[in-house]
Backbone as JSON, one array per atom type, in Angstrom:
{
  "sequence": "MTKNKCSFCASDDDVRKYLVSDDGVATVCSNCALMFAQYMLDQKENESSAPEENQDHKEEPINSNMEKALAKKEAAFNPEKVPPVIPLIQTEVGENGTAVTKRVKPLTYSLMSWVKHYMNLPDTIDIADDEDSAQFEISVPSPDEDFSYSCYFNTDEENGFIMFYMYYFDDLIPEEREEEVKNLVLDSNLNCMTGQLQIMESQAGKSIRYCSGICVKGIASEDPDYSGEFQISPMLYQNMFEGGIHFMNIFVGELKNLLNED",
  "N": [[0.94, -0.85, -0.34], [0.66, 2.18, -0.9], [1.89, 4.57, 1.05], [0.55, 7.45, 2.37], [1.5, 11.36, 1.51], [3.28, 13.81, 3.09], [1.9, 17.24, 2.57], [3.42, 19.62, 2.6], [6.06, 19.03, 2.6], [6.69, 16.24, 1.83], [6.97, 14.0, 3.78], [6.69, 11.03, 4.96], [5.57, 10.49, 7.22], [3.64, 10.12, 10.08], [1.13, 11.04, 8.75], [-1.56, 12.98, 8.38], [-5.32, 13.42, 7.29], [-6.82, 15.96, 6.12], [-10.19, 18.13, 5.39], [-10.01, 20.64, 3.4], [-11.54, 21.57, 1.51], [-15.32, 20.92, -0.22], [-14.37, 19.35, -1.74], [-11.57, 18.8, -1.57], [-8.8, 17.55, -0.24], [-6.46, 17.41, 2.18], [-2.88, 16.16, 3.19], [-1.09, 16.06, 5.58], [1.8, 16.29, 7.89], [2.81, 15.58, 11.31], [4.97, 17.72, 11.88], [4.74, 20.12, 10.35], [2.08, 20.39, 10.41], [1.82, 23.62, 12.27], [2.25, 25.15, 9.92], [0.49, 24.46, 8.37], [-2.03, 25.13, 9.33], [-1.8, 28.04, 9.42], [-1.64, 28.15, 6.86], [-4.31, 27.78, 6.27], [-5.95, 29.58, 7.87], [-4.88, 32.07, 6.75], [-6.53, 31.26, 3.82], [-9.14, 31.85, 4.67], [-9.22, 34.4, 5.64], [-8.9, 36.11, 3.57], [-10.68, 34.97, 1.69], [-12.97, 35.83, 3.63], [-12.06, 38.41, 2.85], [-12.52, 39.09, 0.47], [-13.78, 40.98, -2.93], [-17.3, 40.64, -3.47], [-17.94, 40.16, -6.41], [-15.14, 39.09, -7.41], [-16.0, 36.57, -5.91], [-16.3, 34.05, -7.46], [-13.95, 33.44, -8.3], [-11.14, 31.55, -10.18], [-9.73, 29.22, -8.34], [-6.6, 28.76, -6.52], [-4.34, 25.53, -7.2], [-4.4, 23.47, -3.98], [-2.45, 21.84, -3.56], [-0.63, 24.01, -4.88], [-0.84, 26.58, -3.28], [0.03, 25.62, -0.9], [3.07, 25.48, -1.28], [3.72, 28.09, -1.64], [3.0, 29.08, 0.91], [5.52, 27.46, 2.53], [7.4, 28.18, 0.76], [7.39, 31.22, 1.74], [7.7, 30.49, 4.65], [10.22, 29.45, 5.39], [12.08, 31.47, 3.79], [11.7, 33.21, 6.28], [12.75, 32.34, 8.08], [15.75, 32.36, 9.26], [18.64, 30.95, 10.28], [21.1, 32.02, 11.32], [20.25, 34.18, 13.25], [19.61, 32.35, 15.37], [21.29, 32.3, 18.48], [24.71, 30.75, 19.21], [24.9, 28.31, 21.27], [25.49, 28.81, 24.56], [26.47, 28.14, 27.85], [24.88, 30.8, 30.29], [23.63, 33.6, 31.99], [21.58, 35.31, 33.89], [21.4, 38.42, 35.17], [20.45, 40.64, 37.79], [18.9, 43.08, 39.58], [18.37, 43.45, 42.65], [15.23, 44.27, 45.0], [16.67, 45.23, 47.56], [18.81, 46.62, 46.34], [20.72, 44.65, 45.74], [22.75, 42.08, 43.75], [21.2, 39.96, 41.81], [21.74, 36.96, 40.88], [20.71, 34.79, 38.01], [20.41, 31.59, 36.5], [20.19, 30.46, 33.23], [17.61, 28.43, 32.13], [17.67, 26.22, 29.32], [14.38, 26.2, 28.07], [13.79, 28.77, 28.59], [15.88, 30.02, 27.69], [15.66, 30.0, 24.9], [13.11, 31.32, 24.61], [14.29, 33.81, 25.4], [16.46, 33.76, 22.9], [14.65, 34.57, 21.47], [12.92, 36.88, 22.13], [15.13, 38.48, 21.83], [16.28, 38.6, 19.2], [15.03, 38.33, 17.38], [12.52, 39.25, 17.99], [13.64, 42.08, 18.13], [13.92, 43.11, 20.71], [14.13, 44.49, 24.43], [15.77, 42.36, 27.14], [13.29, 41.6, 29.09], [12.67, 39.61, 30.53], [10.52, 37.61, 33.21], [12.23, 35.43, 35.64], [11.88, 32.84, 37.65], [12.62, 32.4, 41.54], [13.63, 29.87, 41.72], [14.38, 29.3, 39.34], [13.21, 27.44, 37.41], [10.83, 28.23, 36.15], [9.53, 30.33, 33.83], [8.85, 34.23, 32.5], [7.56, 36.39, 29.93], [6.06, 39.11, 28.76], [4.18, 41.23, 26.93], [2.9, 44.04, 25.17], [0.8, 44.29, 22.28], [0.18, 45.53, 19.32], [-3.29, 45.97, 17.92], [-4.13, 45.57, 14.25], [-5.16, 48.01, 13.47], [-4.03, 49.47, 15.02], [-6.36, 50.33, 17.02], [-6.51, 49.22, 19.47], [-4.6, 47.16, 22.0], [-3.47, 43.66, 22.69], [-2.73, 42.23, 25.86], [-0.17, 39.96, 26.06], [1.64, 37.15, 26.81], [4.08, 34.56, 27.44], [5.09, 31.41, 28.91], [7.3, 29.8, 30.48], [8.15, 26.62, 31.8], [10.41, 24.41, 32.7], [10.52, 21.91, 33.96], [9.28, 20.51, 33.54], [9.03, 21.06, 30.79], [6.78, 22.32, 29.18], [5.59, 24.88, 27.44], [3.78, 28.15, 26.86], [1.54, 29.97, 25.65], [-0.09, 32.64, 25.75], [-2.67, 35.11, 25.2], [-4.82, 38.24, 25.82], [-7.76, 39.86, 25.55], [-8.85, 42.79, 26.3], [-10.5, 45.12, 25.44], [-13.23, 45.23, 24.94], [-15.47, 43.64, 27.27], [-17.62, 41.45, 28.03], [-21.08, 41.97, 28.2], [-23.31, 41.3, 30.19], [-25.92, 40.25, 29.01], [-25.34, 39.6, 26.88], [-23.86, 37.32, 26.63], [-24.4, 34.51, 26.44], [-24.51, 34.4, 23.54], [-21.52, 35.05, 23.0], [-20.65, 33.43, 24.02], [-21.56, 30.92, 22.2], [-19.88, 32.27, 19.31], [-17.5, 31.64, 20.73], [-17.1, 29.16, 21.01], [-17.81, 28.37, 18.53], [-15.92, 29.6, 17.0], [-13.61, 27.71, 17.95], [-13.81, 25.69, 16.73], [-12.63, 25.98, 14.8], [-10.04, 26.21, 14.79], [-6.94, 25.34, 14.35], [-4.63, 25.78, 16.2], [-4.55, 26.01, 19.64], [-6.97, 27.83, 21.65], [-10.05, 29.32, 22.25], [-10.98, 31.32, 24.99], [-13.42, 31.94, 27.81], [-12.65, 34.52, 30.33], [-13.3, 35.3, 33.33], [-13.13, 37.93, 35.53], [-12.64, 40.85, 37.86], [-13.24, 42.82, 37.13], [-14.89, 41.92, 35.27], [-15.99, 39.73, 32.23], [-13.98, 38.76, 29.84], [-11.97, 37.74, 26.91], [-9.38, 35.2, 26.08], [-6.62, 33.82, 24.58], [-5.28, 31.09, 23.96], [-1.94, 28.78, 23.95], [-0.34, 26.35, 24.2], [3.01, 23.86, 24.05], [4.83, 20.9, 24.13], [7.82, 20.19, 24.7], [9.56, 18.07, 25.92], [12.08, 16.49, 26.76], [12.9, 16.54, 24.12], [14.84, 19.2, 24.64], [17.97, 20.56, 25.75], [19.64, 18.42, 28.22], [21.93, 18.49, 28.98], [23.88, 20.36, 32.08], [26.11, 22.2, 31.13], [25.41, 23.23, 28.97], [27.12, 22.05, 26.78], [26.39, 20.71, 24.42], [24.64, 20.13, 21.67], [22.23, 22.93, 21.07], [18.79, 22.26, 21.16], [16.27, 23.61, 21.05], [14.35, 25.95, 19.69], [13.9, 28.89, 18.85], [12.04, 29.73, 16.8], [9.45, 28.3, 16.97], [8.45, 29.25, 19.18], [8.12, 31.96, 17.75], [6.45, 30.86, 15.85], [4.11, 29.95, 17.53], [3.37, 32.76, 18.45], [2.58, 34.19, 16.17], [0.49, 32.49, 15.03], [-1.48, 32.69, 17.13], [-1.67, 35.88, 17.25], [-2.95, 35.98, 14.19], [-4.78, 34.27, 14.4], [-6.84, 35.62, 16.73], [-6.9, 38.39, 15.88], [-8.81, 38.06, 13.6], [-11.17, 36.67, 14.87], [-11.35, 38.96, 16.62], [-12.61, 40.81, 15.06], [-15.55, 39.8, 14.31], [-16.38, 39.44, 16.5], [-16.73, 41.8, 17.77], [-18.46, 43.09, 15.41], [-20.77, 41.26, 16.26], [-21.27, 42.29, 19.1], [-21.78, 44.87, 17.88], [-24.39, 44.6, 16.48], [-27.69, 45.23, 16.65]],
  "CA": [[-0.25, -0.36, 0.26], [1.15, 3.5, -0.81], [1.45, 5.71, 2.03], [0.17, 9.33, 1.66], [3.13, 11.88, 1.92], [2.67, 15.61, 3.32], [1.47, 18.06, 0.8], [4.14, 20.29, 2.35], [7.28, 18.26, 2.92], [6.46, 15.19, 1.29], [7.14, 13.04, 4.69], [4.74, 9.97, 5.04], [5.99, 10.42, 8.62], [2.55, 10.69, 11.0], [0.29, 12.03, 8.44], [-3.1, 13.13, 8.44], [-5.61, 13.83, 6.27], [-7.81, 17.54, 6.74], [-11.11, 18.36, 4.67], [-9.9, 22.02, 3.25], [-12.68, 22.47, 0.93], [-15.87, 20.14, -0.34], [-13.72, 18.34, -2.93], [-10.32, 18.8, -1.53], [-8.06, 16.73, 0.56], [-5.03, 18.25, 2.19], [-2.47, 15.23, 3.47], [-0.31, 16.69, 6.49], [2.56, 15.66, 8.49], [2.75, 16.63, 12.68], [6.06, 19.08, 11.95], [4.26, 20.82, 9.35], [0.66, 21.04, 11.51], [1.36, 24.6, 12.66], [2.25, 25.83, 8.59], [-1.3, 24.24, 7.74], [-3.29, 26.32, 10.38], [-1.65, 29.17, 9.23], [-2.27, 28.18, 5.42], [-5.95, 27.68, 6.18], [-6.17, 30.9, 8.07], [-5.02, 32.93, 5.73], [-7.35, 31.53, 3.4], [-10.35, 31.66, 5.36], [-9.27, 35.9, 5.25], [-8.97, 36.26, 2.19], [-12.12, 34.54, 1.71], [-13.57, 36.97, 3.78], [-12.3, 39.76, 2.32], [-12.44, 39.36, -1.41], [-14.87, 41.85, -3.32], [-18.3, 39.67, -3.79], [-17.97, 40.15, -7.62], [-14.41, 38.22, -7.82], [-16.17, 35.24, -5.21], [-15.99, 32.63, -8.54], [-12.82, 33.55, -10.0], [-10.41, 30.04, -9.73], [-8.66, 29.01, -6.93], [-5.27, 28.01, -7.6], [-4.49, 24.17, -6.35], [-4.16, 23.34, -2.86], [-0.23, 22.23, -3.25], [0.32, 25.3, -5.16], [-0.66, 27.31, -2.2], [1.22, 25.23, 0.3], [4.31, 25.97, -1.24], [4.03, 29.17, -1.66], [3.18, 29.18, 1.92], [6.11, 27.14, 2.86], [8.57, 29.45, 0.56], [7.27, 32.39, 2.68], [7.69, 30.22, 5.77], [11.33, 29.42, 5.13], [12.39, 32.39, 3.39], [11.66, 33.72, 7.43], [13.65, 31.54, 9.25], [17.31, 32.84, 9.45], [19.42, 30.37, 11.0], [21.74, 32.86, 11.87], [19.21, 34.27, 14.4], [19.56, 31.58, 16.88], [22.66, 32.24, 18.82], [25.71, 30.02, 19.62], [25.09, 27.54, 22.72], [26.78, 29.17, 25.55], [26.2, 28.77, 29.02], [23.67, 32.04, 30.27], [23.13, 33.64, 33.24], [20.94, 37.06, 34.22], [21.56, 39.39, 36.38], [19.1, 41.68, 38.03], [19.11, 44.21, 40.87], [16.83, 43.21, 43.43], [14.92, 45.41, 45.71], [17.47, 46.2, 48.38], [19.8, 47.22, 45.72], [21.72, 43.49, 45.59], [22.46, 42.17, 42.1], [20.75, 38.49, 41.98], [22.29, 36.1, 39.12], [19.99, 33.34, 37.74], [20.72, 30.76, 35.67], [18.64, 30.55, 32.12], [17.78, 27.07, 31.24], [17.12, 25.8, 27.85], [13.56, 26.74, 27.21], [13.6, 30.01, 28.54], [17.27, 30.41, 26.75], [15.32, 29.84, 23.76], [12.6, 32.36, 24.9], [15.61, 35.24, 25.76], [16.71, 34.24, 22.06], [13.39, 34.82, 20.31], [13.09, 38.12, 22.32], [16.31, 39.81, 21.54], [17.17, 38.37, 17.82], [13.55, 37.84, 16.41], [11.49, 40.86, 17.86], [14.87, 43.18, 19.03], [13.51, 44.07, 22.37], [15.34, 44.13, 25.47], [15.2, 41.51, 27.74], [12.38, 41.82, 30.22], [12.18, 37.99, 31.32], [10.91, 37.36, 34.51], [12.73, 34.33, 35.55], [11.5, 32.54, 38.79], [13.91, 32.03, 41.91], [13.6, 28.34, 41.31], [15.1, 29.41, 38.14], [12.42, 26.3, 36.64], [9.97, 28.74, 35.24], [9.81, 32.25, 33.85], [7.4, 34.85, 32.04], [7.99, 37.45, 29.36], [4.68, 40.05, 28.58], [4.61, 41.96, 25.86], [1.66, 44.43, 24.7], [0.76, 43.94, 20.92], [-1.05, 46.69, 18.91], [-3.85, 45.93, 16.76], [-3.55, 46.2, 13.09], [-5.32, 49.22, 13.14], [-3.94, 50.37, 16.39], [-7.45, 50.83, 18.23], [-6.53, 48.66, 20.9], [-3.47, 46.28, 22.19], [-3.53, 42.7, 23.38], [-1.7, 41.39, 26.17], [0.51, 38.48, 25.97], [2.31, 36.31, 27.41], [5.03, 33.56, 27.62], [5.31, 31.3, 30.06], [8.2, 28.57, 30.23], [8.16, 25.39, 32.51], [11.42, 23.51, 32.58], [10.83, 20.52, 34.65], [7.74, 19.46, 32.61], [9.05, 21.07, 29.48], [5.64, 22.87, 28.69], [5.81, 26.49, 26.7], [2.73, 28.54, 27.06], [1.37, 31.38, 24.89], [-1.71, 33.55, 26.42], [-3.54, 36.73, 24.72], [-5.92, 38.81, 26.57], [-8.51, 40.8, 24.84], [-9.91, 43.77, 27.31], [-10.8, 46.04, 24.77], [-14.55, 44.75, 24.53], [-16.02, 43.01, 28.14], [-18.62, 40.89, 27.46], [-22.13, 41.93, 28.55], [-23.8, 39.92, 30.93], [-27.08, 39.84, 28.21], [-25.01, 39.12, 24.9], [-22.92, 36.15, 26.86], [-25.0, 33.23, 25.56], [-24.12, 34.59, 22.3], [-19.99, 34.97, 22.74], [-20.03, 31.86, 24.36], [-21.45, 30.6, 21.02], [-18.88, 32.88, 18.76], [-16.32, 31.16, 20.62], [-17.34, 27.75, 20.64], [-17.95, 28.15, 16.95], [-14.26, 29.51, 16.42], [-12.95, 26.87, 18.49], [-13.78, 24.28, 15.7], [-11.52, 26.52, 13.33], [-8.67, 26.55, 15.53], [-6.35, 24.51, 14.77], [-3.41, 25.41, 17.26], [-4.78, 26.61, 20.67], [-8.19, 27.87, 21.72], [-10.21, 30.35, 23.32], [-11.32, 31.26, 26.25], [-13.68, 33.14, 27.94], [-12.04, 34.84, 31.54], [-13.73, 36.03, 34.61], [-12.15, 38.67, 37.04], [-13.34, 41.82, 39.33], [-13.33, 43.64, 36.25], [-16.01, 41.54, 34.12], [-16.02, 38.67, 31.64], [-13.27, 39.14, 28.93], [-11.25, 36.62, 25.94], [-8.32, 34.92, 26.16], [-6.24, 32.87, 23.66], [-4.29, 30.32, 24.83], [-1.82, 27.83, 23.07], [0.71, 25.31, 24.25], [3.39, 23.01, 23.2], [5.62, 20.21, 25.07], [9.37, 20.25, 24.16], [10.14, 17.26, 27.07], [12.68, 15.29, 25.71], [14.33, 17.74, 23.1], [15.72, 20.25, 25.0], [19.24, 19.63, 26.39], [19.84, 18.12, 29.29], [24.09, 19.04, 29.44], [23.63, 21.19, 32.86], [26.53, 23.58, 30.83], [24.78, 23.34, 27.46], [27.87, 21.98, 26.27], [25.63, 20.01, 23.16], [23.61, 21.02, 20.3], [20.74, 23.42, 21.59], [17.68, 22.0, 19.97], [14.82, 24.14, 20.86], [14.73, 26.78, 18.24], [13.32, 30.09, 19.02], [11.4, 29.34, 15.7], [8.64, 27.69, 18.21], [7.73, 30.77, 19.93], [7.6, 32.64, 16.68], [4.79, 29.84, 14.95], [3.16, 30.36, 18.42], [3.5, 34.05, 18.22], [2.42, 34.55, 14.42], [-0.34, 32.08, 14.76], [-2.13, 33.48, 18.01], [-2.17, 37.18, 16.75], [-3.24, 35.79, 13.22], [-6.58, 33.96, 14.56], [-7.08, 36.8, 17.29], [-7.87, 39.1, 14.71], [-9.76, 37.43, 12.67], [-12.06, 36.51, 15.93], [-11.79, 40.09, 17.38], [-13.24, 41.69, 14.15], [-16.14, 38.74, 14.41], [-16.28, 39.43, 17.9], [-16.99, 43.46, 17.18], [-19.74, 42.95, 14.24], [-21.74, 40.79, 16.6], [-21.66, 43.19, 19.88], [-22.38, 46.0, 17.51], [-25.32, 44.11, 16.31], [-28.76, 46.07, 17.75]],
  "C": [[0.74, 1.33, 0.18], [0.65, 4.68, 0.18], [1.33, 7.03, 1.8], [1.25, 10.07, 2.7], [2.22, 13.15, 1.9], [2.75, 15.91, 2.03], [2.95, 19.18, 0.38], [5.96, 19.78, 2.11], [7.91, 16.89, 2.19], [6.92, 14.41, 2.01], [5.77, 11.91, 4.8], [5.4, 9.82, 6.68], [4.68, 10.84, 9.7], [1.86, 11.95, 10.25], [-1.05, 11.63, 8.67], [-3.54, 13.7, 7.57], [-6.39, 15.4, 6.86], [-8.33, 17.72, 5.41], [-10.71, 19.78, 4.54], [-11.13, 22.55, 2.42], [-14.05, 21.21, 0.45], [-15.52, 19.11, -1.13], [-12.29, 17.86, -2.6], [-9.81, 18.13, 0.02], [-6.63, 17.06, 1.19], [-4.36, 16.7, 3.28], [-1.21, 16.26, 4.55], [0.61, 16.31, 7.67], [2.51, 16.57, 10.0], [3.68, 17.92, 12.54], [5.41, 20.17, 10.68], [2.53, 21.4, 9.49], [0.97, 22.55, 11.63], [1.45, 25.9, 11.09], [1.27, 25.39, 7.84], [-2.01, 25.24, 8.26], [-2.69, 27.15, 9.6], [-2.02, 29.23, 7.91], [-3.73, 29.03, 5.53], [-6.58, 28.85, 6.92], [-6.35, 31.91, 7.43], [-6.13, 32.86, 4.48], [-9.03, 31.82, 3.74], [-10.67, 33.31, 5.63], [-9.72, 36.68, 4.54], [-10.22, 36.15, 1.38], [-13.0, 35.56, 1.82], [-13.78, 38.67, 3.38], [-12.38, 40.23, 1.34], [-13.59, 39.67, -1.31], [-16.28, 40.47, -3.48], [-18.08, 39.21, -5.41], [-16.64, 38.89, -8.07], [-14.6, 36.7, -6.43], [-16.11, 34.05, -6.14], [-14.99, 32.93, -9.36], [-11.69, 31.99, -9.53], [-9.6, 30.04, -9.0], [-7.44, 28.54, -7.83], [-5.14, 26.85, -6.46], [-4.11, 24.48, -4.94], [-2.35, 23.34, -2.85], [0.16, 23.62, -3.41], [0.53, 26.51, -3.87], [-0.06, 26.94, -1.22], [2.22, 25.49, 0.15], [4.36, 26.89, -1.31], [4.12, 29.34, 0.09], [4.94, 28.78, 3.09], [7.13, 27.93, 2.42], [8.72, 30.15, 1.71], [8.45, 31.93, 3.81], [9.94, 30.2, 5.82], [12.58, 30.71, 4.56], [12.65, 33.45, 5.18], [12.53, 33.79, 8.66], [15.21, 31.75, 8.58], [18.11, 32.15, 10.41], [20.26, 31.06, 11.77], [21.45, 34.24, 13.03], [19.49, 33.69, 15.74], [21.39, 31.61, 17.04], [23.65, 31.27, 19.13], [25.45, 29.42, 21.25], [26.04, 27.97, 23.57], [25.96, 28.94, 26.97], [25.61, 30.0, 29.56], [23.16, 32.06, 31.49], [22.43, 35.16, 33.33], [20.79, 37.26, 35.15], [21.26, 40.39, 36.55], [19.53, 42.39, 39.06], [17.56, 43.89, 41.58], [16.12, 44.5, 44.45], [15.99, 46.47, 46.64], [18.58, 46.22, 47.8], [20.96, 46.36, 45.52], [21.51, 42.86, 44.14], [22.31, 40.55, 42.39], [21.2, 38.07, 40.19], [21.07, 35.01, 38.78], [20.64, 33.01, 36.6], [19.68, 30.48, 34.27], [18.61, 29.06, 31.43], [16.96, 27.08, 29.97], [15.74, 26.72, 27.34], [13.53, 28.26, 27.31], [15.06, 31.01, 27.98], [16.72, 30.56, 25.3], [14.58, 31.19, 23.65], [13.74, 33.54, 24.62], [16.0, 35.3, 23.81], [15.42, 34.78, 20.92], [13.23, 36.15, 20.6], [13.64, 38.6, 22.08], [16.44, 39.7, 20.05], [15.53, 38.22, 16.71], [12.61, 39.11, 16.76], [12.36, 41.72, 18.18], [14.27, 43.6, 20.32], [14.19, 43.46, 23.2], [14.74, 42.71, 26.72], [14.57, 41.49, 29.08], [11.98, 40.46, 31.07], [12.36, 37.96, 32.56], [11.33, 35.95, 34.72], [12.49, 34.3, 37.38], [12.83, 32.31, 39.83], [14.35, 30.41, 41.79], [14.75, 28.3, 40.11], [14.86, 28.19, 36.91], [11.5, 26.92, 35.8], [10.42, 30.6, 34.71], [8.44, 32.77, 33.08], [8.0, 36.05, 31.02], [6.44, 37.77, 28.52], [5.26, 41.13, 27.66], [3.0, 42.68, 25.19], [1.63, 44.81, 23.07], [-0.48, 44.4, 20.4], [-2.26, 45.85, 17.64], [-3.84, 46.25, 15.53], [-3.99, 47.4, 12.89], [-4.96, 50.47, 14.69], [-4.95, 50.9, 17.03], [-7.06, 50.41, 19.51], [-5.39, 47.55, 21.17], [-3.79, 45.05, 23.16], [-2.29, 42.84, 23.92], [-1.07, 40.06, 26.55], [1.42, 38.28, 26.54], [3.18, 35.01, 27.44], [5.29, 32.84, 28.59], [5.83, 29.79, 29.95], [7.65, 27.48, 31.24], [9.01, 24.6, 32.02], [11.62, 22.13, 32.92], [9.89, 19.46, 33.63], [7.59, 19.87, 30.97], [7.91, 21.91, 28.7], [6.26, 24.65, 28.14], [4.33, 26.65, 26.24], [2.29, 29.66, 26.57], [0.16, 31.96, 25.49], [-1.69, 34.85, 25.67], [-4.37, 36.63, 25.47], [-6.24, 39.8, 25.88], [-9.31, 41.41, 25.5], [-11.13, 44.6, 26.14], [-12.63, 46.38, 25.12], [-15.14, 44.11, 26.0], [-17.29, 42.34, 27.46], [-20.16, 41.44, 28.62], [-23.12, 41.06, 28.75], [-25.32, 39.35, 29.67], [-26.87, 38.92, 26.85], [-24.06, 37.72, 25.69], [-23.24, 34.81, 26.25], [-24.26, 33.68, 23.91], [-22.74, 34.96, 22.11], [-19.81, 33.9, 22.48], [-20.19, 30.67, 22.88], [-20.62, 30.23, 20.07], [-17.87, 31.94, 18.91], [-16.11, 29.51, 20.93], [-17.18, 27.69, 19.14], [-16.32, 28.45, 16.37], [-13.3, 28.43, 16.77], [-12.41, 25.75, 17.89], [-13.11, 24.95, 14.76], [-10.29, 26.39, 13.25], [-7.49, 25.5, 15.72], [-4.84, 24.15, 15.9], [-4.72, 26.51, 18.6], [-6.18, 26.8, 20.91], [-8.42, 28.65, 22.39], [-10.92, 30.11, 24.62], [-12.19, 32.21, 26.83], [-13.27, 33.33, 29.89], [-12.76, 35.61, 31.86], [-12.73, 36.74, 35.93], [-13.12, 39.97, 37.39], [-14.2, 42.66, 38.08], [-14.71, 43.44, 34.96], [-15.34, 40.44, 33.19], [-14.92, 39.18, 30.26], [-12.36, 38.14, 28.15], [-9.53, 36.41, 26.13], [-8.41, 33.79, 25.38], [-5.16, 31.81, 24.07], [-3.64, 28.74, 24.06], [-0.48, 27.24, 23.63], [1.09, 24.29, 23.57], [4.42, 21.87, 24.32], [6.64, 20.1, 24.16], [10.05, 19.28, 25.32], [10.72, 16.76, 25.98], [13.39, 15.51, 24.64], [15.09, 18.6, 23.76], [16.92, 19.53, 25.78], [19.28, 19.48, 27.43], [21.31, 17.71, 30.07], [23.24, 20.0, 30.44], [24.79, 22.46, 32.41], [26.42, 23.66, 29.38], [25.88, 23.13, 26.3], [27.35, 21.54, 24.25], [25.01, 20.8, 22.55], [22.12, 21.68, 21.36], [19.27, 23.35, 20.57], [16.34, 22.83, 20.51], [14.9, 25.63, 20.58], [13.79, 27.66, 18.65], [12.15, 30.12, 17.79], [9.99, 28.76, 16.03], [8.19, 28.75, 18.34], [7.11, 31.94, 18.64], [5.95, 32.03, 15.9], [3.88, 30.61, 16.12], [2.53, 32.08, 18.59], [2.17, 34.56, 17.48], [0.93, 33.29, 14.23], [-1.86, 32.73, 15.72], [-2.41, 34.76, 17.46], [-3.0, 37.11, 15.13], [-5.0, 35.93, 13.46], [-6.93, 34.9, 15.27], [-7.53, 38.0, 16.72], [-8.76, 39.17, 14.13], [-11.07, 37.25, 14.16], [-12.14, 37.75, 16.38], [-12.87, 40.79, 16.57], [-14.62, 40.99, 14.18], [-16.73, 39.25, 15.72], [-17.8, 41.21, 18.26], [-18.36, 43.87, 16.55], [-20.67, 42.33, 15.7], [-22.37, 41.82, 18.14], [-22.47, 44.81, 19.68], [-23.84, 45.77, 16.96], [-27.2, 45.07, 17.57], [-29.38, 44.55, 18.25]]
}
């Protein structure tokens, strides 16, 4: 029997089939799942923004579009952005004015590489006292800069978890619209291939949170001096960040339309 091959990389390892249209099926391996999710989100956004008179245009073959997405992703990844593997420490000044030195472990090291070399931002990562977890916070403006998302990356060194959270506080959910918003969240989650939306409750009211996570346990370097090959690429953070931002921008547009209805 001939094995199905991934439409992106032609691998036949851990390949799954996805229905992408009434008569189209894509085969995607686990390594390319994030890329495929981005492709599907792009397709959905393009369809929703296309002029009505162009709705009957002839679509390009699925594989052709996927090849373009793959080429775009490969062009964006620059191996030179991954710094050499070196033992790394973070030094900060404590409340009493004394210097506090903390060792940066593998997942946090990769997060720091993403912050500095991909985002060109200063190191403001908060490393826990036990050095086994860390958090990075960033405010990300919407495309029209009407509001900003509050975003957080959390690392869990012991269990190998990387979590990404995005909070949208601009529109708190009115009590009388909760059921409608809940249904929109449930429907949107069915089309979200990486992560999910949640309704969060706080003293200020109910708001929307997007969260996604991956487990890299077993591929992080266990060498205490990091003398071996460092295997946690900052591209993992970039994938989670771009996928979350893209999906939330689409969802928030739909949420605003819903809340503005009479």
